[in-house]
C-alpha positions, -999 to 999 in steps of 0.1 A, spaced: 27 -263 -476 46 -231 -461 80 -228 -477 94 -222 -441 88 -257 -430 107 -268 -459 139 -246 -451 134 -264 -411 130 -300 -429 157 -293 -455 183 -282 -427 177 -311 -403 178 -341 -426 200 -329 -456 227 -302 -446 250 -325 -428 249 -349 -457 258 -324 -481 296 -311 -462 305 -283 -456 295 -241 -462 301 -228 -494 286 -193 -507 249 -196 -518 255 -179 -547 270 -182 -583 252 -216 -587 254 -231 -618 221 -237 -637 215 -271 -632 227 -272 -596 198 -243 -595 180 -265 -609 183 -295 -591 177 -272 -558 145 -259 -568 138 -296 -576 148 -303 -544 127 -278 -522 98 -285 -540 99 -327 -532 110 -316 -496 75 -297 -491 52 -329 -516 73 -354 -493 55 -335 -461 19 -339 -475 -9 -358 -457 -16 -380 -496 3 -407 -490 6 -413 -525 19 -374 -531 43 -380 -499 55 -413 -514 67 -394 -548 81 -363 -527 103 -387 -507 111 -401 -542 124 -369 -552 143 -358 -522 160 -390 -526 169 -381 -559 176 -344 -563 196 -347 -533 216 -375 -541 225 -351 -570 232 -324 -550 256 -343 -531 277 -352 -563 273 -317 -581 278 -298 -549 295 -317 -517 301 -286 -498 267 -271 -504 259 -247 -476 222 -266 -484 201 -246 -455 215 -209 -465 211 -220 -503 181 -230 -497 168 -198 -478 188 -177 -500 165 -191 -533 133 -194 -513 137 -157 -503 143 -145 -541 126 -166 -559 92 -175 -532 62 -198 -542 55 -189 -576 92 -194 -587 97 -223 -573 59 -240 -587 74 -226 -624 102 -256 -621 74 -277 -609 61 -295 -642 100 -298 -651 110 -315 -619 81 -339 -624 88 -349 -659 129 -353 -647 114 -378 -621 93 -395 -641 121 -402 -670 138 -419 -640 107 -440 -629 104 -454 -666 136 -463 -670 137 -479 -639 108 -501 -646 122 -507 -682 153 -519 -664 135 -540 -643 114 -556 -669 142 -566 -685 160 -579 -658 127 -599 -647 124 -614 -686 158 -623 -686 174 -628 -649 208 -628 -644 226 -658 -638 199 -678 -651 
C-alpha cells in the first residue's frame, strides 16, 4: 500500500481523537516505536486479505490507544507525514517484526485471560 494512503487514513480517522497539535519532532523512543507500529497497522488494515485487514484493525486500535495515552496532544497527521518522509518504506518496514511481536504478546495475554475466566467464571 502506498504510504500516502496511510497518511490520509490516519489524518481522517485518528487525528481528532488524539487532540491538539504538538511539534512532530523530539518524540520519545517509546512514542516513535508506537507511531511506526500504528502506521504499519493502518496500512495492513487496508489490505484486501480479510485476515491481514483484521490484524491491521486490531493493531490500529491497540497502537492508536497507546498513543492517545502516551501523547494526547500529538499532531498525529503532521507527525505521520514527518516520519514517513524521513523513514520511508524501508525504515518503517524495519519495525514490522517488533510490532507484530508486541501484538502477539497482547493477543496471547488476552487469550490466557479468557481461558482462565472460562475455566472459573466470575460469580460462579
